[in-house]
C-alpha positions as a Markdown table, in Angstrom:
| # | Residue | x | y | z |
|---|---|---|---|---|
| 1 | Unk | 0.0 | 0.0 | 0.0 |
| 2 | Unk | 2.7 | 2.5 | 0.9 |
| 3 | Unk | 4.6 | 3.6 | -2.1 |
| 4 | Unk | 8.2 | 4.9 | -1.7 |
| 5 | Unk | 8.5 | 8.6 | -1.6 |
| 6 | Unk | 9.7 | 10.2 | -4.8 |
| 7 | Unk | 12.8 | 12.4 | -4.5 |
| 8 | Unk | 12.4 | 16.2 | -4.2 |
| 9 | Unk | 12.9 | 18.0 | -7.5 |
| 10 | Unk | 16.0 | 20.2 | -8.0 |
| 11 | Unk | 15.4 | 23.9 | -7.2 |
| 12 | Unk | 14.8 | 26.1 | -10.2 |
| 13 | Unk | 17.5 | 28.5 | -11.2 |
| 14 | Unk | 16.0 | 32.0 | -11.2 |
| 15 | Unk | 17.2 | 35.6 | -11.5 |
| 16 | Unk | 15.8 | 37.0 | -8.3 |
| 17 | Unk | 17.3 | 40.5 | -8.8 |
| 18 | Unk | 15.5 | 40.8 | -12.2 |
| 19 | Unk | 12.3 | 39.7 | -10.6 |
| 20 | Unk | 12.5 | 42.4 | -7.9 |
| 21 | Unk | 13.5 | 45.0 | -10.4 |
| 22 | Unk | 10.5 | 44.3 | -12.7 |
| 23 | Unk | 8.2 | 44.4 | -9.7 |
| 24 | Unk | 9.6 | 47.7 | -8.5 |
| 25 | Unk | 9.3 | 49.1 | -12.1 |
| 26 | Unk | 5.7 | 48.1 | -12.2 |
| 27 | Unk | 5.0 | 49.9 | -8.8 |
| 28 | Unk | 6.8 | 53.0 | -10.2 |
| 29 | Unk | 4.6 | 52.9 | -13.3 |
| 30 | Unk | 1.5 | 52.6 | -11.2 |
| 31 | Unk | 2.7 | 55.6 | -9.1 |
| 32 | Unk | 3.2 | 57.8 | -12.2 |
| 33 | Unk | -0.2 | 56.9 | -13.5 |
| 34 | Unk | -1.8 | 57.7 | -10.1 |
| 35 | Unk | 0.1 | 61.0 | -9.9 |
| 36 | Unk | -1.3 | 61.9 | -13.4 |
| 37 | Unk | -4.9 | 61.1 | -12.6 |
| 38 | Unk | -4.8 | 62.6 | -9.1 |
| 39 | Unk | -7.0 | 60.2 | -7.0 |
| 40 | Unk | -9.2 | 61.6 | -4.3 |
| 41 | Unk | -7.7 | 59.4 | -1.6 |
| 42 | Unk | -3.9 | 59.2 | -1.2 |
| 43 | Unk | -3.7 | 55.7 | 0.2 |
| 44 | Unk | -3.2 | 54.3 | -3.3 |
| 45 | Unk | -0.2 | 56.6 | -3.8 |
| 46 | Unk | 1.3 | 55.6 | -0.5 |
| 47 | Unk | 0.8 | 51.9 | -1.4 |
| 48 | Unk | 2.9 | 52.4 | -4.6 |
| 49 | Unk | 5.6 | 54.2 | -2.6 |
| 50 | Unk | 5.7 | 51.3 | -0.1 |
| 51 | Unk | 5.8 | 48.8 | -3.0 |
| 52 | Unk | 8.8 | 50.7 | -4.5 |
| 53 | Unk | 10.6 | 50.8 | -1.1 |
| 54 | Unk | 10.1 | 47.1 | -0.5 |
| 55 | Unk | 11.2 | 46.3 | -4.0 |
| 56 | Unk | 14.4 | 48.2 | -3.5 |
| 57 | Unk | 15.0 | 46.5 | -0.2 |
| 58 | Unk | 14.4 | 43.2 | -2.0 |
| 59 | Unk | 17.1 | 44.0 | -4.6 |
| 60 | Unk | 19.5 | 44.9 | -1.8 |
| 61 | Unk | 18.8 | 41.8 | 0.1 |
| 62 | Unk | 19.1 | 39.4 | -2.9 |
| 63 | Unk | 22.4 | 41.0 | -4.0 |
| 64 | Unk | 23.8 | 40.8 | -0.5 |
| 65 | Unk | 22.6 | 37.2 | -0.2 |
| 66 | Unk | 24.1 | 36.2 | -3.5 |
| 67 | Unk | 27.5 | 37.9 | -2.7 |
| 68 | Unk | 27.7 | 35.9 | 0.5 |
| 69 | Unk | 27.0 | 32.6 | -1.3 |
| 70 | Unk | 30.0 | 33.1 | -3.5 |
């Protein structure tokens, strides 16, 4: 009844820095669009600002992690 467990697959090789940069660029584009249309409430603008900040922190973190692995 019990089948043997299959081995775990190998981890995928990804470019984490590029992923964070693309996400940060999308938040920046959303911020520019919101600044052009001038929304009534400012929470959406601050959401984009926080997204950009977290994206930049992610780029810093991933580059630091990768440099320590080498």
